C-alpha atoms as an extended CHARMM CRD file, in Angstrom:
* protein
*
       126  EXT
         1         1  MET       CA            207.1090000000      120.1480000000       -8.0410000000  PROA      1               0.0000000000
         2         2  LYS       CA            205.3770000000      117.2050000000       -6.4160000000  PROA      2               0.0000000000
         3         3  PHE       CA            202.5010000000      115.4420000000       -8.1080000000  PROA      3               0.0000000000
         4         4  ARG       CA            201.4260000000      113.2580000000       -5.2080000000  PROA      4               0.0000000000
         5         5  THR       CA            198.1890000000      113.9330000000       -3.4320000000  PROA      5               0.0000000000
         6         6  PRO       CA            198.1840000000      114.4720000000        0.3140000000  PROA      6               0.0000000000
         7         7  ILE       CA            196.2810000000      111.2220000000        0.8550000000  PROA      7               0.0000000000
         8         8  SER       CA            198.8780000000      109.2080000000       -1.0940000000  PROA      8               0.0000000000
         9         9  LYS       CA            201.6200000000      110.7800000000        1.0110000000  PROA      9               0.0000000000
        10        10  ALA       CA            199.7730000000      109.7980000000        4.1640000000  PROA      10              0.0000000000
        11        11  ARG       CA            199.2730000000      106.2130000000        2.9660000000  PROA      11              0.0000000000
        12        12  GLY       CA            202.8070000000      105.9000000000        1.6430000000  PROA      12              0.0000000000
        13        13  LEU       CA            201.5540000000      105.0290000000       -1.8130000000  PROA      13              0.0000000000
        14        14  GLY       CA            203.5300000000      105.7800000000       -4.9060000000  PROA      14              0.0000000000
        15        15  SER       CA            206.2210000000      104.2630000000       -6.9890000000  PROA      15              0.0000000000
        16        16  ALA       CA            207.7790000000      101.1750000000       -5.4940000000  PROA      16              0.0000000000
        17        17  LYS       CA            210.7720000000      101.6520000000       -7.8220000000  PROA      17              0.0000000000
        18        18  GLU       CA            210.1480000000       98.1100000000       -9.0400000000  PROA      18              0.0000000000
        19        19  GLY       CA            209.0540000000       98.9170000000      -12.5880000000  PROA      19              0.0000000000
        20        20  SER       CA            212.4110000000      100.1750000000      -13.8390000000  PROA      20              0.0000000000
        21        21  HSD       CA            214.2130000000       97.0810000000      -12.5140000000  PROA      21              0.0000000000
        22        22  HSD       CA            211.6600000000       94.8390000000      -14.2260000000  PROA      22              0.0000000000
        23        23  TRP       CA            212.0280000000       96.8010000000      -17.4780000000  PROA      23              0.0000000000
        24        24  TRP       CA            215.8370000000       96.6640000000      -17.4140000000  PROA      24              0.0000000000
        25        25  THR       CA            215.9090000000       92.9710000000      -16.5400000000  PROA      25              0.0000000000
        26        26  GLN       CA            213.6300000000       92.1740000000      -19.4410000000  PROA      26              0.0000000000
        27        27  ARG       CA            215.8680000000       94.1610000000      -21.8190000000  PROA      27              0.0000000000
        28        28  VAL       CA            219.0450000000       92.5190000000      -20.5190000000  PROA      28              0.0000000000
        29        29  THR       CA            217.5990000000       89.0300000000      -20.9430000000  PROA      29              0.0000000000
        30        30  ALA       CA            216.4390000000       89.9610000000      -24.4440000000  PROA      30              0.0000000000
        31        31  ILE       CA            219.9380000000       91.1200000000      -25.3760000000  PROA      31              0.0000000000
        32        32  ALA       CA            221.4700000000       87.9830000000      -23.8300000000  PROA      32              0.0000000000
        33        33  LEU       CA            219.0770000000       85.8340000000      -25.8540000000  PROA      33              0.0000000000
        34        34  ILE       CA            220.3490000000       87.2020000000      -29.1740000000  PROA      34              0.0000000000
        35        35  PRO       CA            223.7330000000       85.4070000000      -29.1550000000  PROA      35              0.0000000000
        36        36  LEU       CA            222.3140000000       82.4380000000      -27.2590000000  PROA      36              0.0000000000
        37        37  THR       CA            219.5760000000       81.9280000000      -29.8470000000  PROA      37              0.0000000000
        38        38  LEU       CA            222.0760000000       82.2790000000      -32.6890000000  PROA      38              0.0000000000
        39        39  TRP       CA            224.3510000000       79.7130000000      -31.0360000000  PROA      39              0.0000000000
        40        40  PHE       CA            221.4600000000       77.3130000000      -30.4420000000  PROA      40              0.0000000000
        41        41  GLY       CA            220.1040000000       77.6940000000      -33.9670000000  PROA      41              0.0000000000
        42        42  ILE       CA            223.4910000000       77.0860000000      -35.5660000000  PROA      42              0.0000000000
        43        43  ALA       CA            224.1480000000       74.1330000000      -33.2580000000  PROA      43              0.0000000000
        44        44  ILE       CA            220.8300000000       72.4990000000      -34.1450000000  PROA      44              0.0000000000
        45        45  VAL       CA            221.4110000000       73.0100000000      -37.8780000000  PROA      45              0.0000000000
        46        46  MET       CA            224.8720000000       71.4270000000      -37.6040000000  PROA      46              0.0000000000
        47        47  ILE       CA            223.5780000000       68.1570000000      -36.0960000000  PROA      47              0.0000000000
        48        48  PRO       CA            220.4440000000       67.2510000000      -38.0950000000  PROA      48              0.0000000000
        49        49  GLY       CA            221.0840000000       63.5240000000      -38.5170000000  PROA      49              0.0000000000
        50        50  ALA       CA            222.9280000000       62.8500000000      -35.2910000000  PROA      50              0.0000000000
        51        51  GLU       CA            222.2030000000       59.7820000000      -33.2510000000  PROA      51              0.0000000000
        52        52  TYR       CA            221.4320000000       59.6940000000      -29.5420000000  PROA      52              0.0000000000
        53        53  LYS       CA            225.0580000000       59.0830000000      -28.4860000000  PROA      53              0.0000000000
        54        54  GLN       CA            226.2560000000       62.0330000000      -30.5810000000  PROA      54              0.0000000000
        55        55  ILE       CA            223.6630000000       64.3420000000      -29.0510000000  PROA      55              0.0000000000
        56        56  VAL       CA            224.5920000000       63.1980000000      -25.5410000000  PROA      56              0.0000000000
        57        57  GLY       CA            228.2570000000       63.7970000000      -26.3620000000  PROA      57              0.0000000000
        58        58  TRP       CA            227.4400000000       67.2260000000      -27.7580000000  PROA      58              0.0000000000
        59        59  ILE       CA            225.4470000000       68.2250000000      -24.6480000000  PROA      59              0.0000000000
        60        60  SER       CA            228.1730000000       66.8100000000      -22.3660000000  PROA      60              0.0000000000
        61        61  SER       CA            230.7680000000       69.1280000000      -23.8660000000  PROA      61              0.0000000000
        62        62  PRO       CA            231.5060000000       71.7940000000      -21.2020000000  PROA      62              0.0000000000
        63        63  TRP       CA            231.0240000000       74.7230000000      -23.5910000000  PROA      63              0.0000000000
        64        64  ASN       CA            227.7160000000       73.3930000000      -24.9020000000  PROA      64              0.0000000000
        65        65  THR       CA            226.5160000000       72.5700000000      -21.3860000000  PROA      65              0.0000000000
        66        66  VAL       CA            227.1490000000       76.1170000000      -20.1670000000  PROA      66              0.0000000000
        67        67  MET       CA            225.5590000000       77.6310000000      -23.2590000000  PROA      67              0.0000000000
        68        68  LEU       CA            222.5150000000       75.3460000000      -23.0430000000  PROA      68              0.0000000000
        69        69  ILE       CA            221.9510000000       76.0540000000      -19.3470000000  PROA      69              0.0000000000
        70        70  SER       CA            222.3860000000       79.7870000000      -19.9810000000  PROA      70              0.0000000000
        71        71  THR       CA            219.8290000000       79.6020000000      -22.7790000000  PROA      71              0.0000000000
        72        72  ILE       CA            217.3180000000       77.7340000000      -20.6170000000  PROA      72              0.0000000000
        73        73  VAL       CA            217.6490000000       80.2060000000      -17.7330000000  PROA      73              0.0000000000
        74        74  ALA       CA            217.4750000000       83.2800000000      -19.9820000000  PROA      74              0.0000000000
        75        75  VAL       CA            214.5040000000       82.0080000000      -22.0150000000  PROA      75              0.0000000000
        76        76  PHE       CA            212.3790000000       81.0920000000      -19.0370000000  PROA      76              0.0000000000
        77        77  TYR       CA            213.2500000000       84.1920000000      -17.0080000000  PROA      77              0.0000000000
        78        78  HSD       CA            212.5220000000       86.4150000000      -19.9940000000  PROA      78              0.0000000000
        79        79  ALA       CA            209.2250000000       84.5760000000      -20.5330000000  PROA      79              0.0000000000
        80        80  ILE       CA            208.2170000000       85.0410000000      -16.8860000000  PROA      80              0.0000000000
        81        81  LEU       CA            208.9080000000       88.7660000000      -17.0810000000  PROA      81              0.0000000000
        82        82  GLY       CA            207.1300000000       89.2160000000      -20.4060000000  PROA      82              0.0000000000
        83        83  ILE       CA            204.0140000000       87.2420000000      -19.5190000000  PROA      83              0.0000000000
        84        84  GLN       CA            203.7500000000       89.0920000000      -16.2120000000  PROA      84              0.0000000000
        85        85  VAL       CA            203.6900000000       92.4170000000      -18.0590000000  PROA      85              0.0000000000
        86        86  VAL       CA            200.9920000000       91.1840000000      -20.4350000000  PROA      86              0.0000000000
        87        87  ILE       CA            198.8560000000       89.9440000000      -17.5420000000  PROA      87              0.0000000000
        88        88  GLU       CA            199.3190000000       93.1970000000      -15.6060000000  PROA      88              0.0000000000
        89        89  ASP       CA            198.2960000000       95.2030000000      -18.6680000000  PROA      89              0.0000000000
        90        90  TYR       CA            195.2510000000       93.2080000000      -19.7510000000  PROA      90              0.0000000000
        91        91  VAL       CA            193.7620000000       91.5380000000      -16.6740000000  PROA      91              0.0000000000
        92        92  HSD       CA            191.9160000000       94.1130000000      -14.6060000000  PROA      92              0.0000000000
        93        93  VAL       CA            190.3360000000       92.0230000000      -11.8560000000  PROA      93              0.0000000000
        94        94  GLU       CA            192.9100000000       92.0080000000       -9.0650000000  PROA      94              0.0000000000
        95        95  TRP       CA            192.4310000000       88.4290000000       -7.8070000000  PROA      95              0.0000000000
        96        96  MET       CA            192.4940000000       87.0870000000      -11.3680000000  PROA      96              0.0000000000
        97        97  LYS       CA            195.6340000000       89.0790000000      -12.1070000000  PROA      97              0.0000000000
        98        98  LEU       CA            197.4620000000       87.7650000000       -9.0560000000  PROA      98              0.0000000000
        99        99  SER       CA            196.2620000000       84.2040000000       -9.6970000000  PROA      99              0.0000000000
       100       100  ALA       CA            197.3370000000       84.3120000000      -13.3360000000  PROA      100             0.0000000000
       101       101  ILE       CA            200.7640000000       85.7330000000      -12.5010000000  PROA      101             0.0000000000
       102       102  LEU       CA            201.3110000000       83.1330000000       -9.7720000000  PROA      102             0.0000000000
       103       103  ALA       CA            200.1170000000       80.2620000000      -11.9880000000  PROA      103             0.0000000000
       104       104  THR       CA            202.2960000000       81.2680000000      -14.9530000000  PROA      104             0.0000000000
       105       105  LYS       CA            205.3360000000       81.7460000000      -12.7360000000  PROA      105             0.0000000000
       106       106  LEU       CA            204.8730000000       78.3350000000      -11.1350000000  PROA      106             0.0000000000
       107       107  ILE       CA            204.3410000000       76.6210000000      -14.4950000000  PROA      107             0.0000000000
       108       108  LEU       CA            207.3270000000       78.2920000000      -16.1470000000  PROA      108             0.0000000000
       109       109  ILE       CA            209.5800000000       77.6220000000      -13.1580000000  PROA      109             0.0000000000
       110       110  PHE       CA            208.5050000000       73.9650000000      -13.2660000000  PROA      110             0.0000000000
       111       111  TYR       CA            209.3540000000       73.7640000000      -16.9860000000  PROA      111             0.0000000000
       112       112  ALA       CA            212.6890000000       75.5150000000      -16.4330000000  PROA      112             0.0000000000
       113       113  LEU       CA            213.6070000000       73.1090000000      -13.6470000000  PROA      113             0.0000000000
       114       114  ALA       CA            212.5600000000       70.1580000000      -15.8160000000  PROA      114             0.0000000000
       115       115  ALA       CA            214.7660000000       71.4000000000      -18.6680000000  PROA      115             0.0000000000
       116       116  LEU       CA            217.7050000000       71.9870000000      -16.3200000000  PROA      116             0.0000000000
       117       117  TYR       CA            217.2180000000       68.5800000000      -14.7160000000  PROA      117             0.0000000000
       118       118  ALA       CA            217.1410000000       66.8740000000      -18.1190000000  PROA      118             0.0000000000
       119       119  THR       CA            220.3030000000       68.6820000000      -19.1880000000  PROA      119             0.0000000000
       120       120  LEU       CA            222.1600000000       67.8920000000      -15.9720000000  PROA      120             0.0000000000
       121       121  ARG       CA            220.9790000000       64.2770000000      -16.0160000000  PROA      121             0.0000000000
       122       122  ILE       CA            222.3650000000       63.8600000000      -19.5390000000  PROA      122             0.0000000000
       123       123  ILE       CA            225.6830000000       65.2840000000      -18.3670000000  PROA      123             0.0000000000
       124       124  MET       CA            225.8740000000       63.1170000000      -15.2470000000  PROA      124             0.0000000000
       125       125  VAL       CA            224.5750000000       59.8360000000      -16.6530000000  PROA      125             0.0000000000
       126       126  GLY       CA            225.7940000000       60.3360000000      -20.2010000000  PROA      126             0.0000000000
């Protein structure tokens, strides 16, 4: 049984099969953030009175570098996906919706790149 109208068939409108990928990606990043957040929380609690050199040494450790970069990427990608869904659900004027999605993506990508740059600069310069 087909539920598409003849006009939608003629125009080629219908599911772009993009929604399920978006949904799954958001769930995968959420699941990935569980251990990453636990690791980050425990790591922060373990170094409360550390000095600058100790923090730089901690970030420069290969394991901590990989975990920190993974956390940054997962957090910002998950945030981009989640905010996009909220905007799509609650902003009904099309140009405002597209503008808001574009603006939030650009801002969050900028912040993600800044965080990655800061992390990599600490590793390289030490």
